[in-house]
C-alpha positions, 0 to 999 in steps of 0.5 A: 500500500502506497501512502502518498504520491508526489505528482509532477506535471512538466512541460519542457521542464529540463531547466527546472526538473533537476532542482525539484527532483534533488529536493525530493531526494532529500526529504526528511521524516519519510522513513515510515511513509510509503511514497512514490513520484509520478511524473507526467510529461505533458508532450515536451519537446526538449530533453525532459524525458532524457533527464527523467531517465537519467534520474531513474537510473540512480534513484532510491527504490523505496520511493520510485520515479514513474514516467508517463507521457500525456500528449493532450496539452493542458494541465487538466489532462496531465492531472487526470493522468496523474490521478489515474496512475497514482497508487495512493489515496493522497496525491500531492501536485507539484509543478516543475518550477516548485521546490518543496521544503525538506519536510513537505512530503511528511507534512502533506501525508500526515495532514491527509491522514488526520483530516479524513474529510479534507478532499483537498488542501494546500499550504504556504507558497513562497516566491523566488523571483528572478527580478524585482516584482512590480509595485503593488505586486502583492495585490495579484501575487496569488494569481501566480500561485504565491500564498504567504498568509500569516495564519499559523493554524490550519483552517477549513476554507468552507467555514471561515471568512476565506470561504469564497477563496480556493487555494492554487493548484501548485502544491495542492494535495488531492484525495484521490477518492474525492477527485475520481468520484466528482471531477469530470474526465474532461474539464471545460478549463484545460489550463495553459496551452502553447503559451495561451492563458485563456483557459486558466482556472482548471485547478479552481474548476476541479476544486469546485466539483470537489467542494460542491460534493461536500468535501472540505478544502483546507489550508495547512501552514506546515506545508511549504513550497517555493515557486520560481518566478522567471523575469518574463512572468513579472513583465506587463505583457505576461501579467496582463495575459494572465489576469485576462485569462483569469477573468475569462474563466470567471463565468465557468467557475462562478456558475458551478456554484448554481443550479442550471435554472439559477444561472440566467438569473445571476448572470446579469448580477455578476455582469453589473458587479463587474461593470461597476469594478471596471468603472471604479478602477478606471476612475481610481487609476485614470492615466496611471493604467498606462504605467502601473503594471498591477493596476493595468492587469487588474483592469484586464481581469475585470474586463475579461470577467465581464466578457465571460459573463456576456458570452455565457448569457449569449450562449444561454439565449442562443440555446433557448432560441434553438429550443423554442424552434424545436 
């Protein structure tokens, strides 16, 4: 019986994978844990497969590295493959640019066994920045999977003031049963594909299915990982594309909280609120939107969210029109 699976989704990860695997090789307090590493190659075109083979040839048999190729591009497909192949009840996801602390595996495994109602949980995610982040970066840091909350005790998202939030996919631990029983094989949001960030939000979509099924989502401050952020991800072009992608995913993630008959009733309310945010943001920052990277990115998120609901409403009206004709 395997207690815990570390699942790594990688795409062209030859630069980052060695650092991550070295950190996994040096995990502490795992003598009483049976664990494995599952690497899902999301159709890489570099030397990712070769590097993994080299590590496999000189790796401890007590926690083996297993390699799988997932040719369908997108984080959601890679995660589905990892869940399918994992031999344990708990699957901890690390991206190839994540570096776990020495006790991450032990802390993640222990928390899952002591919190059986937790369908998913995450911890603190610290940034390692190649260059200085832009001014006010902390306002959008969570969209780059940076979580540095001050809470020192675990808490359940479902029953706190953070009930409207969900943790990012980097470092998330999923209970396999919760995923298999509730998350569809094909999520609508697939994740970044070939540089496009339009389908962002795949991790939130999956967590919503799990939470809506009655599982708890937790935060565990004893779990620490470090997220390496390259220079290009702190530049205006990338941040604007990222937050616009977040905005465009809002209709899908918001509607999952409502029954089908409720959705056409709440869409106009969300649109009105998004429009209010766009106007308020424009009035607050004015010409600063041209120079303030964070403010400009937030504006793109609000606009993307408004657009997503407009498209959702249009799709509903088109469906009702076609239904009427038949």
